[in-house]
N, CA, C and O atoms as a Tripos MOL2 file, in Angstrom:
@<TRIPOS>MOLECULE
protein
  272   271    68     0     0
PROTEIN
NO_CHARGES

@<TRIPOS>ATOM
      1 N          23.5060   27.4500   32.7630 N.3       1 MET1
      2 CA         22.6150   26.9670   31.7480 C.3       1 MET1
      3 C          21.2080   27.4360   32.1110 C.2       1 MET1
      4 O          20.7530   27.2430   33.2380 O.2       1 MET1
      5 N          20.5410   28.0370   31.1730 N.am      2 SER2
      6 CA         19.2000   28.5340   31.4620 C.3       2 SER2
      7 C          18.1760   27.4190   31.3050 C.2       2 SER2
      8 O          18.4190   26.4390   30.6010 O.2       2 SER2
      9 N          17.0640   27.5660   31.9430 N.am      3 THR3
     10 CA         16.0270   26.5280   31.8820 C.3       3 THR3
     11 C          15.3390   26.4970   30.5240 C.2       3 THR3
     12 O          14.7700   25.4700   30.1530 O.2       3 THR3
     13 N          15.3740   27.5790   29.7850 N.am      4 SER4
     14 CA         14.7140   27.5830   28.4770 C.3       4 SER4
     15 C          15.4950   26.7800   27.4430 C.2       4 SER4
     16 O          14.8970   26.2430   26.5100 O.2       4 SER4
     17 N          16.8090   26.6840   27.5840 N.am      5 SER5
     18 CA         17.6010   25.9380   26.6040 C.3       5 SER5
     19 C          17.8020   24.4780   27.0150 C.2       5 SER5
     20 O          18.2360   23.6640   26.1990 O.2       5 SER5
     21 N          17.5010   24.1430   28.2410 N.am      6 ALA6
     22 CA         17.6670   22.7640   28.7020 C.3       6 ALA6
     23 C          16.4650   21.9320   28.2680 C.2       6 ALA6
     24 O          15.3210   22.3790   28.3510 O.2       6 ALA6
     25 N          16.7430   20.7150   27.8050 N.am      7 ARG7
     26 CA         15.6640   19.8140   27.3860 C.3       7 ARG7
     27 C          15.6570   18.6110   28.3120 C.2       7 ARG7
     28 O          16.7090   18.0870   28.6790 O.2       7 ARG7
     29 N          14.4950   18.1910   28.6740 N.am      8 SER8
     30 CA         14.4050   17.0020   29.5240 C.3       8 SER8
     31 C          14.5160   15.7600   28.6500 C.2       8 SER8
     32 O          14.3730   15.8270   27.4290 O.2       8 SER8
     33 N          14.7690   14.6440   29.2870 N.am      9 ILE9
     34 CA         14.9570   13.3800   28.5770 C.3       9 ILE9
     35 C          13.7060   13.0020   27.7850 C.2       9 ILE9
     36 O          13.8320   12.5030   26.6660 O.2       9 ILE9
     37 N          12.5270   13.2150   28.3110 N.am     10 ASP10
     38 CA         11.3030   12.8010   27.6320 C.3      10 ASP10
     39 C          10.9900   13.6480   26.4040 C.2      10 ASP10
     40 O          10.1340   13.2560   25.6110 O.2      10 ASP10
     41 N          11.6300   14.7690   26.2140 N.am     11 GLN11
     42 CA         11.3960   15.5970   25.0370 C.3      11 GLN11
     43 C          12.2870   15.2030   23.8670 C.2      11 GLN11
     44 O          12.0290   15.6180   22.7370 O.2      11 GLN11
     45 N          13.3060   14.4310   24.1030 N.am     12 VAL12
     46 CA         14.2240   14.0360   23.0360 C.3      12 VAL12
     47 C          13.6940   12.7440   22.4120 C.2      12 VAL12
     48 O          13.5360   11.7250   23.0850 O.2      12 VAL12
     49 N          13.4300   12.8150   21.1270 N.am     13 ALA13
     50 CA         12.9300   11.6340   20.4320 C.3      13 ALA13
     51 C          13.9160   11.2400   19.3280 C.2      13 ALA13
     52 O          14.5390   12.0940   18.6970 O.2      13 ALA13
     53 N          14.0390    9.9580   19.1160 N.am     14 LEU14
     54 CA         14.8880    9.5030   18.0270 C.3      14 LEU14
     55 C          14.1540    9.7140   16.7110 C.2      14 LEU14
     56 O          13.0100    9.2800   16.5710 O.2      14 LEU14
     57 N          14.7740   10.3580   15.7630 N.am     15 PRO15
     58 CA         14.1040   10.5820   14.4880 C.3      15 PRO15
     59 C          14.1000    9.2940   13.6560 C.2      15 PRO15
     60 O          15.1580    8.8010   13.2650 O.2      15 PRO15
     61 N          12.9440    8.7720   13.3970 N.am     16 ILE16
     62 CA         12.7990    7.5880   12.5430 C.3      16 ILE16
     63 C          12.1450    8.0550   11.2590 C.2      16 ILE16
     64 O          11.0120    8.5350   11.2800 O.2      16 ILE16
     65 N          12.8400    7.9230   10.1440 N.am     17 PRO17
     66 CA         12.2710    8.4000    8.8850 C.3      17 PRO17
     67 C          11.0320    7.5870    8.5010 C.2      17 PRO17
     68 O          10.9390    6.4040    8.8290 O.2      17 PRO17
     69 N          10.0950    8.2100    7.8170 N.am     18 PRO18
     70 CA          8.8510    7.5050    7.4720 C.3      18 PRO18
     71 C           9.0640    6.3440    6.5110 C.2      18 PRO18
     72 O           8.1980    5.4740    6.4210 O.2      18 PRO18
     73 N          10.1620    6.2930    5.8000 N.am     19 TRP19
     74 CA         10.4050    5.2130    4.8510 C.3      19 TRP19
     75 C          11.0640    4.0030    5.5050 C.2      19 TRP19
     76 O          11.2480    2.9800    4.8460 O.2      19 TRP19
     77 N          11.4190    4.0930    6.7710 N.am     20 ALA20
     78 CA         12.1610    3.0160    7.4270 C.3      20 ALA20
     79 C          11.3370    1.7340    7.5740 C.2      20 ALA20
     80 O          11.8370    0.6490    7.2790 O.2      20 ALA20
     81 N          10.0950    1.8430    8.0230 N.am     21 LEU21
     82 CA          9.2770    0.6410    8.2130 C.3      21 LEU21
     83 C           8.9390   -0.0520    6.8920 C.2      21 LEU21
     84 O           9.1080   -1.2680    6.8050 O.2      21 LEU21
     85 N           8.4690    0.6600    5.8530 N.am     22 PRO22
     86 CA          8.2190   -0.0340    4.5820 C.3      22 PRO22
     87 C           9.4780   -0.6590    3.9880 C.2      22 PRO22
     88 O           9.4140   -1.7270    3.3800 O.2      22 PRO22
     89 N          10.6080   -0.0050    4.1600 N.am     23 THR23
     90 CA         11.8540   -0.5680    3.6540 C.3      23 THR23
     91 C          12.2330   -1.8350    4.4060 C.2      23 THR23
     92 O          12.6990   -2.7990    3.7990 O.2      23 THR23
     93 N          12.0400   -1.8460    5.7050 N.am     24 LEU24
     94 CA         12.3260   -3.0290    6.5050 C.3      24 LEU24
     95 C          11.4150   -4.1970    6.1170 C.2      24 LEU24
     96 O          11.8690   -5.3370    6.0180 O.2      24 LEU24
     97 N          10.1540   -3.9150    5.9040 N.am     25 VAL25
     98 CA          9.2020   -4.9630    5.5010 C.3      25 VAL25
     99 C           9.5670   -5.5200    4.1270 C.2      25 VAL25
    100 O           9.5570   -6.7350    3.9280 O.2      25 VAL25
    101 N           9.8890   -4.6410    3.1810 N.am     26 MET26
    102 CA         10.2660   -5.1040    1.8410 C.3      26 MET26
    103 C          11.5520   -5.9190    1.8750 C.2      26 MET26
    104 O          11.6770   -6.9050    1.1500 O.2      26 MET26
    105 N          12.5050   -5.5220    2.7040 N.am     27 ALA27
    106 CA         13.7500   -6.2740    2.8240 C.3      27 ALA27
    107 C          13.4960   -7.6590    3.4190 C.2      27 ALA27
    108 O          14.1020   -8.6410    2.9910 O.2      27 ALA27
    109 N          12.6010   -7.7360    4.4050 N.am     28 ALA28
    110 CA         12.2820   -9.0320    5.0110 C.3      28 ALA28
    111 C          11.5880   -9.9510    4.0120 C.2      28 ALA28
    112 O          11.8820  -11.1450    3.9620 O.2      28 ALA28
    113 N          10.6710   -9.4070    3.2200 N.am     29 VAL29
    114 CA          9.9820  -10.2160    2.1990 C.3      29 VAL29
    115 C          10.9730  -10.6810    1.1390 C.2      29 VAL29
    116 O          10.9410  -11.8430    0.7360 O.2      29 VAL29
    117 N          11.8410   -9.8040    0.6860 N.am     30 LEU30
    118 CA         12.8450  -10.1830   -0.3070 C.3      30 LEU30
    119 C          13.7920  -11.2390    0.2520 C.2      30 LEU30
    120 O          14.1620  -12.1750   -0.4570 O.2      30 LEU30
    121 N          14.1870  -11.0980    1.5110 N.am     31 PHE31
    122 CA         15.0560  -12.0950    2.1360 C.3      31 PHE31
    123 C          14.3540  -13.4490    2.1980 C.2      31 PHE31
    124 O          14.9820  -14.4800    1.9610 O.2      31 PHE31
    125 N          13.0500  -13.4570    2.5150 N.am     32 TRP32
    126 CA         12.2990  -14.7160    2.5510 C.3      32 TRP32
    127 C          12.2270  -15.3320    1.1640 C.2      32 TRP32
    128 O          12.4350  -16.5340    1.0010 O.2      32 TRP32
    129 N          11.9330  -14.5100    0.1670 N.am     33 VAL33
    130 CA         11.7940  -15.0370   -1.1920 C.3      33 VAL33
    131 C          13.1040  -15.6450   -1.6680 C.2      33 VAL33
    132 O          13.1000  -16.7280   -2.2540 O.2      33 VAL33
    133 N          14.2160  -14.9760   -1.4290 N.am     34 VAL34
    134 CA         15.5040  -15.4860   -1.9050 C.3      34 VAL34
    135 C          15.9270  -16.7240   -1.1300 C.2      34 VAL34
    136 O          16.4670  -17.6580   -1.7220 O.2      34 VAL34
    137 N          15.6960  -16.7570    0.1730 N.am     35 THR35
    138 CA         16.2260  -17.8670    0.9710 C.3      35 THR35
    139 C          15.2730  -19.0390    1.1180 C.2      35 THR35
    140 O          15.7290  -20.1810    1.1780 O.2      35 THR35
    141 N          13.9800  -18.8060    1.1790 N.am     36 MET36
    142 CA         13.0620  -19.8860    1.5220 C.3      36 MET36
    143 C          12.0950  -20.2760    0.4070 C.2      36 MET36
    144 O          11.4920  -21.3480    0.4760 O.2      36 MET36
    145 N          11.9330  -19.4570   -0.5940 N.am     37 GLU37
    146 CA         10.9420  -19.7140   -1.6320 C.3      37 GLU37
    147 C          11.3300  -20.9560   -2.4120 C.2      37 GLU37
    148 O          12.4450  -21.0510   -2.9260 O.2      37 GLU37
    149 N          10.4170  -21.9010   -2.5000 N.am     38 GLY38
    150 CA         10.7120  -23.1590   -3.1680 C.3      38 GLY38
    151 C           9.9910  -23.3300   -4.4790 C.2      38 GLY38
    152 O           9.8470  -24.4640   -4.9360 O.2      38 GLY38
    153 N           9.5370  -22.2870   -5.1010 N.am     39 GLY39
    154 CA          8.8540  -22.3870   -6.3820 C.3      39 GLY39
    155 C           7.4640  -21.8060   -6.3660 C.2      39 GLY39
    156 O           6.8800  -21.5860   -7.4270 O.2      39 GLY39
    157 N           6.9120  -21.5480   -5.1870 N.am     40 MET40
    158 CA          5.5520  -21.0370   -5.0830 C.3      40 MET40
    159 C           5.4130  -19.6780   -5.7720 C.2      40 MET40
    160 O           4.4800  -19.4720   -6.5480 O.2      40 MET40
    161 N           6.3120  -18.7700   -5.5000 N.am     41 VAL41
    162 CA          6.2670  -17.4440   -6.1250 C.3      41 VAL41
    163 C           6.6080  -17.5580   -7.5950 C.2      41 VAL41
    164 O           5.9800  -16.9000   -8.4250 O.2      41 VAL41
    165 N           7.5890  -18.3770   -7.9360 N.am     42 SER42
    166 CA          8.0110  -18.5160   -9.3220 C.3      42 SER42
    167 C           6.8940  -19.0670  -10.2070 C.2      42 SER42
    168 O           6.7070  -18.5970  -11.3290 O.2      42 SER42
    169 N           6.1620  -20.0410   -9.7200 N.am     43 HIS43
    170 CA          5.0750  -20.6210  -10.5020 C.3      43 HIS43
    171 C           3.9260  -19.6340  -10.6850 C.2      43 HIS43
    172 O           3.2430  -19.6550  -11.7080 O.2      43 HIS43
    173 N           3.7190  -18.7880   -9.7160 N.am     44 ALA44
    174 CA          2.6420  -17.8050   -9.8090 C.3      44 ALA44
    175 C           2.9400  -16.7500  -10.8670 C.2      44 ALA44
    176 O           2.0170  -16.1120  -11.3740 O.2      44 ALA44
    177 N           4.2040  -16.5580  -11.2060 N.am     45 LEU45
    178 CA          4.5710  -15.5380  -12.1870 C.3      45 LEU45
    179 C           4.5240  -16.0350  -13.6200 C.2      45 LEU45
    180 O           4.6430  -15.2370  -14.5500 O.2      45 LEU45
    181 N           4.3540  -17.3190  -13.8160 N.am     46 GLY46
    182 CA          4.2070  -17.8490  -15.1740 C.3      46 GLY46
    183 C           5.5280  -18.0300  -15.8880 C.2      46 GLY46
    184 O           6.4500  -18.6530  -15.3610 O.2      46 GLY46
    185 N           5.6190  -17.4750  -17.1110 N.am     47 GLN47
    186 CA          6.7490  -17.7090  -18.0080 C.3      47 GLN47
    187 C           8.0750  -17.2250  -17.4310 C.2      47 GLN47
    188 O           9.0970  -17.8860  -17.6150 O.2      47 GLN47
    189 N           8.0800  -16.1120  -16.7510 N.am     48 THR48
    190 CA          9.3350  -15.6080  -16.1780 C.3      48 THR48
    191 C           9.6810  -16.3250  -14.8760 C.2      48 THR48
    192 O          10.7280  -16.0700  -14.2810 O.2      48 THR48
    193 N           8.8060  -17.2140  -14.4390 N.am     49 GLY49
    194 CA          9.0060  -17.8940  -13.1630 C.3      49 GLY49
    195 C          10.2620  -18.7360  -13.1030 C.2      49 GLY49
    196 O          10.9500  -18.7390  -12.0830 O.2      49 GLY49
    197 N          10.5820  -19.4580  -14.1810 N.am     50 MET50
    198 CA         11.7710  -20.3140  -14.1620 C.3      50 MET50
    199 C          13.0460  -19.4820  -14.0730 C.2      50 MET50
    200 O          13.9950  -19.8650  -13.3890 O.2      50 MET50
    201 N          13.0660  -18.3490  -14.7620 N.am     51 PHE51
    202 CA         14.2280  -17.4670  -14.6670 C.3      51 PHE51
    203 C          14.4140  -16.9900  -13.2270 C.2      51 PHE51
    204 O          15.5200  -17.0230  -12.6900 O.2      51 PHE51
    205 N          13.3090  -16.5410  -12.6060 N.am     52 LEU52
    206 CA         13.4000  -16.0770  -11.2260 C.3      52 LEU52
    207 C          13.7510  -17.2100  -10.2780 C.2      52 LEU52
    208 O          14.5070  -17.0150   -9.3260 O.2      52 LEU52
    209 N          13.1990  -18.4040  -10.5350 N.am     53 HIS53
    210 CA         13.5160  -19.5360   -9.6760 C.3      53 HIS53
    211 C          15.0130  -19.8360   -9.7090 C.2      53 HIS53
    212 O          15.6260  -20.0580   -8.6650 O.2      53 HIS53
    213 N          15.5960  -19.8410  -10.8990 N.am     54 GLU54
    214 CA         17.0310  -20.1040  -11.0130 C.3      54 GLU54
    215 C          17.8520  -18.9650  -10.4290 C.2      54 GLU54
    216 O          18.9020  -19.1990   -9.8300 O.2      54 GLU54
    217 N          17.3810  -17.7300  -10.6000 N.am     55 LEU55
    218 CA         18.0730  -16.5830  -10.0260 C.3      55 LEU55
    219 C          18.0870  -16.6660   -8.5000 C.2      55 LEU55
    220 O          19.1200  -16.4370   -7.8710 O.2      55 LEU55
    221 N          16.9390  -16.9940   -7.9090 N.am     56 PHE56
    222 CA         16.8610  -17.1240   -6.4570 C.3      56 PHE56
    223 C          17.6610  -18.3290   -5.9710 C.2      56 PHE56
    224 O          18.2630  -18.2920   -4.8990 O.2      56 PHE56
    225 N          17.6620  -19.3870   -6.7610 N.am     57 HIS57
    226 CA         18.4350  -20.5720   -6.4040 C.3      57 HIS57
    227 C          19.9210  -20.2180   -6.3300 C.2      57 HIS57
    228 O          20.6120  -20.5990   -5.3860 O.2      57 HIS57
    229 N          20.4020  -19.4880   -7.3320 N.am     58 ASP58
    230 CA         21.8040  -19.0690   -7.3120 C.3      58 ASP58
    231 C          22.0590  -18.0830   -6.1770 C.2      58 ASP58
    232 O          23.1420  -18.0760   -5.5910 O.2      58 ASP58
    233 N          21.0710  -17.2540   -5.8660 N.am     59 GLY59
    234 CA         21.1930  -16.3240   -4.7460 C.3      59 GLY59
    235 C          21.3300  -17.0510   -3.4200 C.2      59 GLY59
    236 O          22.0690  -16.6150   -2.5380 O.2      59 GLY59
    237 N          20.6090  -18.1700   -3.2820 N.am     60 ARG60
    238 CA         20.7410  -18.9720   -2.0560 C.3      60 ARG60
    239 C          22.1610  -19.5000   -1.9240 C.2      60 ARG60
    240 O          22.7470  -19.4620   -0.8430 O.2      60 ARG60
    241 N          22.7120  -19.9940   -3.0310 N.am     61 HIS61
    242 CA         24.0910  -20.4800   -2.9720 C.3      61 HIS61
    243 C          25.0620  -19.3540   -2.6590 C.2      61 HIS61
    244 O          26.0200  -19.5490   -1.9110 O.2      61 HIS61
    245 N          24.8220  -18.1750   -3.2250 N.am     62 LEU62
    246 CA         25.6990  -17.0340   -2.9760 C.3      62 LEU62
    247 C          25.6660  -16.6140   -1.5160 C.2      62 LEU62
    248 O          26.6960  -16.2310   -0.9600 O.2      62 LEU62
    249 N          24.4840  -16.6830   -0.8790 N.am     63 LEU63
    250 CA         24.3540  -16.3150    0.5270 C.3      63 LEU63
    251 C          24.7560  -17.4330    1.4830 C.2      63 LEU63
    252 O          24.8640  -17.2100    2.6880 O.2      63 LEU63
    253 N          24.9780  -18.6370    0.9480 N.am     64 GLY64
    254 CA         25.3770  -19.7470    1.7840 C.3      64 GLY64
    255 C          24.2210  -20.4560    2.4590 C.2      64 GLY64
    256 O          24.4190  -21.1690    3.4420 O.2      64 GLY64
    257 N          23.0020  -20.2680    1.9380 N.am     65 VAL65
    258 CA         21.8210  -20.9270    2.5020 C.3      65 VAL65
    259 C          21.6840  -22.2990    1.8560 C.2      65 VAL65
    260 O          21.6360  -22.3920    0.6290 O.2      65 VAL65
    261 N          21.6210  -23.3650    2.6440 N.am     66 PRO66
    262 CA         21.4730  -24.6910    2.0400 C.3      66 PRO66
    263 C          20.0820  -24.8410    1.4260 C.2      66 PRO66
    264 O          19.0740  -24.5120    2.0500 O.2      66 PRO66
    265 N          20.0470  -25.3380    0.2060 N.am     67 CYS67
    266 CA         18.7440  -25.4530   -0.4460 C.3      67 CYS67
    267 C          18.4900  -26.8590   -0.9940 C.2      67 CYS67
    268 O          17.3640  -27.1810   -1.3730 O.2      67 CYS67
    269 N          19.5190  -27.6890   -1.0390 N.am     68 HIS68
    270 CA         19.3060  -29.0880   -1.4640 C.3      68 HIS68
    271 C          20.4470  -29.9410   -1.0000 C.2      68 HIS68
    272 O          20.4610  -31.1450   -1.2540 O.2      68 HIS68
@<TRIPOS>BOND
     1     1     2 1
     2     2     3 1
     3     3     4 2
     4     3     5 am
     5     5     6 1
     6     6     7 1
     7     7     8 2
     8     7     9 am
     9     9    10 1
    10    10    11 1
    11    11    12 2
    12    11    13 am
    13    13    14 1
    14    14    15 1
    15    15    16 2
    16    15    17 am
    17    17    18 1
    18    18    19 1
    19    19    20 2
    20    19    21 am
    21    21    22 1
    22    22    23 1
    23    23    24 2
    24    23    25 am
    25    25    26 1
    26    26    27 1
    27    27    28 2
    28    27    29 am
    29    29    30 1
    30    30    31 1
    31    31    32 2
    32    31    33 am
    33    33    34 1
    34    34    35 1
    35    35    36 2
    36    35    37 am
    37    37    38 1
    38    38    39 1
    39    39    40 2
    40    39    41 am
    41    41    42 1
    42    42    43 1
    43    43    44 2
    44    43    45 am
    45    45    46 1
    46    46    47 1
    47    47    48 2
    48    47    49 am
    49    49    50 1
    50    50    51 1
    51    51    52 2
    52    51    53 am
    53    53    54 1
    54    54    55 1
    55    55    56 2
    56    55    57 am
    57    57    58 1
    58    58    59 1
    59    59    60 2
    60    59    61 am
    61    61    62 1
    62    62    63 1
    63    63    64 2
    64    63    65 am
    65    65    66 1
    66    66    67 1
    67    67    68 2
    68    67    69 am
    69    69    70 1
    70    70    71 1
    71    71    72 2
    72    71    73 am
    73    73    74 1
    74    74    75 1
    75    75    76 2
    76    75    77 am
    77    77    78 1
    78    78    79 1
    79    79    80 2
    80    79    81 am
    81    81    82 1
    82    82    83 1
    83    83    84 2
    84    83    85 am
    85    85    86 1
    86    86    87 1
    87    87    88 2
    88    87    89 am
    89    89    90 1
    90    90    91 1
    91    91    92 2
    92    91    93 am
    93    93    94 1
    94    94    95 1
    95    95    96 2
    96    95    97 am
    97    97    98 1
    98    98    99 1
    99    99   100 2
   100    99   101 am
   101   101   102 1
   102   102   103 1
   103   103   104 2
   104   103   105 am
   105   105   106 1
   106   106   107 1
   107   107   108 2
   108   107   109 am
   109   109   110 1
   110   110   111 1
   111   111   112 2
   112   111   113 am
   113   113   114 1
   114   114   115 1
   115   115   116 2
   116   115   117 am
   117   117   118 1
   118   118   119 1
   119   119   120 2
   120   119   121 am
   121   121   122 1
   122   122   123 1
   123   123   124 2
   124   123   125 am
   125   125   126 1
   126   126   127 1
   127   127   128 2
   128   127   129 am
   129   129   130 1
   130   130   131 1
   131   131   132 2
   132   131   133 am
   133   133   134 1
   134   134   135 1
   135   135   136 2
   136   135   137 am
   137   137   138 1
   138   138   139 1
   139   139   140 2
   140   139   141 am
   141   141   142 1
   142   142   143 1
   143   143   144 2
   144   143   145 am
   145   145   146 1
   146   146   147 1
   147   147   148 2
   148   147   149 am
   149   149   150 1
   150   150   151 1
   151   151   152 2
   152   151   153 am
   153   153   154 1
   154   154   155 1
   155   155   156 2
   156   155   157 am
   157   157   158 1
   158   158   159 1
   159   159   160 2
   160   159   161 am
   161   161   162 1
   162   162   163 1
   163   163   164 2
   164   163   165 am
   165   165   166 1
   166   166   167 1
   167   167   168 2
   168   167   169 am
   169   169   170 1
   170   170   171 1
   171   171   172 2
   172   171   173 am
   173   173   174 1
   174   174   175 1
   175   175   176 2
   176   175   177 am
   177   177   178 1
   178   178   179 1
   179   179   180 2
   180   179   181 am
   181   181   182 1
   182   182   183 1
   183   183   184 2
   184   183   185 am
   185   185   186 1
   186   186   187 1
   187   187   188 2
   188   187   189 am
   189   189   190 1
   190   190   191 1
   191   191   192 2
   192   191   193 am
   193   193   194 1
   194   194   195 1
   195   195   196 2
   196   195   197 am
   197   197   198 1
   198   198   199 1
   199   199   200 2
   200   199   201 am
   201   201   202 1
   202   202   203 1
   203   203   204 2
   204   203   205 am
   205   205   206 1
   206   206   207 1
   207   207   208 2
   208   207   209 am
   209   209   210 1
   210   210   211 1
   211   211   212 2
   212   211   213 am
   213   213   214 1
   214   214   215 1
   215   215   216 2
   216   215   217 am
   217   217   218 1
   218   218   219 1
   219   219   220 2
   220   219   221 am
   221   221   222 1
   222   222   223 1
   223   223   224 2
   224   223   225 am
   225   225   226 1
   226   226   227 1
   227   227   228 2
   228   227   229 am
   229   229   230 1
   230   230   231 1
   231   231   232 2
   232   231   233 am
   233   233   234 1
   234   234   235 1
   235   235   236 2
   236   235   237 am
   237   237   238 1
   238   238   239 1
   239   239   240 2
   240   239   241 am
   241   241   242 1
   242   242   243 1
   243   243   244 2
   244   243   245 am
   245   245   246 1
   246   246   247 1
   247   247   248 2
   248   247   249 am
   249   249   250 1
   250   250   251 1
   251   251   252 2
   252   251   253 am
   253   253   254 1
   254   254   255 1
   255   255   256 2
   256   255   257 am
   257   257   258 1
   258   258   259 1
   259   259   260 2
   260   259   261 am
   261   261   262 1
   262   262   263 1
   263   263   264 2
   264   263   265 am
   265   265   266 1
   266   266   267 1
   267   267   268 2
   268   267   269 am
   269   269   270 1
   270   270   271 1
   271   271   272 2
@<TRIPOS>SUBSTRUCTURE
     1 MET1         2 RESIDUE 1 A MET
     2 SER2         6 RESIDUE 1 A SER
     3 THR3        10 RESIDUE 1 A THR
     4 SER4        14 RESIDUE 1 A SER
     5 SER5        18 RESIDUE 1 A SER
     6 ALA6        22 RESIDUE 1 A ALA
     7 ARG7        26 RESIDUE 1 A ARG
     8 SER8        30 RESIDUE 1 A SER
     9 ILE9        34 RESIDUE 1 A ILE
    10 ASP10       38 RESIDUE 1 A ASP
    11 GLN11       42 RESIDUE 1 A GLN
    12 VAL12       46 RESIDUE 1 A VAL
    13 ALA13       50 RESIDUE 1 A ALA
    14 LEU14       54 RESIDUE 1 A LEU
    15 PRO15       58 RESIDUE 1 A PRO
    16 ILE16       62 RESIDUE 1 A ILE
    17 PRO17       66 RESIDUE 1 A PRO
    18 PRO18       70 RESIDUE 1 A PRO
    19 TRP19       74 RESIDUE 1 A TRP
    20 ALA20       78 RESIDUE 1 A ALA
    21 LEU21       82 RESIDUE 1 A LEU
    22 PRO22       86 RESIDUE 1 A PRO
    23 THR23       90 RESIDUE 1 A THR
    24 LEU24       94 RESIDUE 1 A LEU
    25 VAL25       98 RESIDUE 1 A VAL
    26 MET26      102 RESIDUE 1 A MET
    27 ALA27      106 RESIDUE 1 A ALA
    28 ALA28      110 RESIDUE 1 A ALA
    29 VAL29      114 RESIDUE 1 A VAL
    30 LEU30      118 RESIDUE 1 A LEU
    31 PHE31      122 RESIDUE 1 A PHE
    32 TRP32      126 RESIDUE 1 A TRP
    33 VAL33      130 RESIDUE 1 A VAL
    34 VAL34      134 RESIDUE 1 A VAL
    35 THR35      138 RESIDUE 1 A THR
    36 MET36      142 RESIDUE 1 A MET
    37 GLU37      146 RESIDUE 1 A GLU
    38 GLY38      150 RESIDUE 1 A GLY
    39 GLY39      154 RESIDUE 1 A GLY
    40 MET40      158 RESIDUE 1 A MET
    41 VAL41      162 RESIDUE 1 A VAL
    42 SER42      166 RESIDUE 1 A SER
    43 HIS43      170 RESIDUE 1 A HIS
    44 ALA44      174 RESIDUE 1 A ALA
    45 LEU45      178 RESIDUE 1 A LEU
    46 GLY46      182 RESIDUE 1 A GLY
    47 GLN47      186 RESIDUE 1 A GLN
    48 THR48      190 RESIDUE 1 A THR
    49 GLY49      194 RESIDUE 1 A GLY
    50 MET50      198 RESIDUE 1 A MET
    51 PHE51      202 RESIDUE 1 A PHE
    52 LEU52      206 RESIDUE 1 A LEU
    53 HIS53      210 RESIDUE 1 A HIS
    54 GLU54      214 RESIDUE 1 A GLU
    55 LEU55      218 RESIDUE 1 A LEU
    56 PHE56      222 RESIDUE 1 A PHE
    57 HIS57      226 RESIDUE 1 A HIS
    58 ASP58      230 RESIDUE 1 A ASP
    59 GLY59      234 RESIDUE 1 A GLY
    60 ARG60      238 RESIDUE 1 A ARG
    61 HIS61      242 RESIDUE 1 A HIS
    62 LEU62      246 RESIDUE 1 A LEU
    63 LEU63      250 RESIDUE 1 A LEU
    64 GLY64      254 RESIDUE 1 A GLY
    65 VAL65      258 RESIDUE 1 A VAL
    66 PRO66      262 RESIDUE 1 A PRO
    67 CYS67      266 RESIDUE 1 A CYS
    68 HIS68      270 RESIDUE 1 A HIS
């Protein structure tokens, strides 16, 4: 094996795509909204808030998160 083709351990980097961190943050926020949101986000949205509140409420039941 020649020295030009050999790579040292410190030269090998794991490729992390640039969209990975924003996607992880958005997934965490969505998970919080579905599991823990108790109406705060829904009320801030106005008229569509009740629809979203009921949608998230059903989502909590679907995920098995106790909500009441």
